[in-house]
C-alpha positions in Angstrom: 150.7 107.2 124.8 146.9 107.8 124.8 145.5 110.9 123.2 141.9 112.0 123.5 140.1 113.8 120.7 138.0 116.8 121.6 135.0 114.7 120.8 136.0 112.0 123.2 136.5 114.6 125.9 133.0 115.9 125.1 131.7 112.4 125.4 133.2 112.0 128.9 131.8 115.4 129.9 128.3 114.4 128.6 128.4 111.1 130.4 129.1 113.0 133.7 126.4 115.5 133.0 123.9 112.8 132.1 124.6 110.8 135.3 124.4 113.9 137.5 121.0 114.8 135.9 119.5 111.4 135.6 115.9 111.5 136.7 115.3 107.7 136.6 117.8 106.9 139.4 119.7 109.2 141.8 123.4 109.3 141.3 125.5 111.4 143.7 128.2 113.7 142.3 130.8 111.4 143.9 129.3 108.3 142.2 129.1 110.1 138.8 132.7 111.3 139.0 133.9 107.8 140.0 132.0 106.3 137.1 133.6 108.6 134.5 137.0 108.1 136.2 136.6 104.4 135.7 136.0 104.9 132.0 139.0 107.3 131.8 141.2 104.8 133.6 140.4 102.1 131.0 141.1 104.6 128.2 144.4 105.6 129.8 145.7 102.0 129.7 144.6 101.0 126.2 148.2 101.5 125.0 149.3 98.7 127.3 147.0 96.1 125.7 148.6 93.4 123.7 145.6 92.9 121.4 143.3 95.5 119.9 139.9 94.4 118.5 138.7 95.8 115.1 135.5 97.8 115.2 132.6 95.7 114.2 129.7 98.0 113.8 129.5 100.3 110.8 128.4 103.1 113.2 131.7 102.7 115.1 133.9 102.4 112.0 132.9 106.0 111.1 135.0 107.1 114.1 137.9 104.6 114.3 139.3 101.2 113.4 139.6 99.7 116.9 137.2 99.3 119.7 137.5 98.4 123.4 134.3 97.1 125.0 133.8 97.9 128.6 130.8 96.2 130.3 129.9 98.5 133.2 127.0 96.3 134.4 124.4 93.8 133.0 122.7 96.6 131.0 125.4 99.1 130.0 128.3 98.6 127.7 130.7 101.4 126.7 132.5 101.3 123.4 135.8 103.1 123.3 136.5 103.7 119.7 140.1 104.6 118.7 142.9 104.4 116.2 146.4 103.2 116.5 149.5 104.6 114.9 152.6 102.6 113.9 154.2 103.2 117.3 151.3 101.9 119.3 149.9 105.3 120.3 146.2 105.3 120.9 144.0 108.1 119.6 140.6 107.9 121.3 137.9 109.2 119.0 134.6 108.5 120.7 133.1 106.8 123.8 129.6 105.6 123.0 127.2 103.4 125.0 125.2 100.4 123.7 122.1 102.6 124.0 123.5 104.9 121.3 125.0 102.2 119.1 123.1 100.9 116.1 123.6 97.1 115.8 124.6 97.0 112.1 127.7 94.8 112.0 129.6 94.7 108.8 
């Protein structure tokens, strides 16, 4: 089972808002929704992964122990930060882009 924290839901909402209001490049509402749906689809299947990577950046470790890295394109990486319980349930805490990640590995 995958459970989203209220902060992770806010992150998805903010991603959608940011894409729809991006002044550098036009993104249609349909494209923005599809983009966020792609991220959500990845999140929804994290509980089926056989291996879960430990969070590497100190900034990410503030929110969770595990991270899934989703490379959207050559410039954009999304970090889905989450915790696991003993039953394999995934608790998504944050969804953060490489633009908002401080590169301070521990």
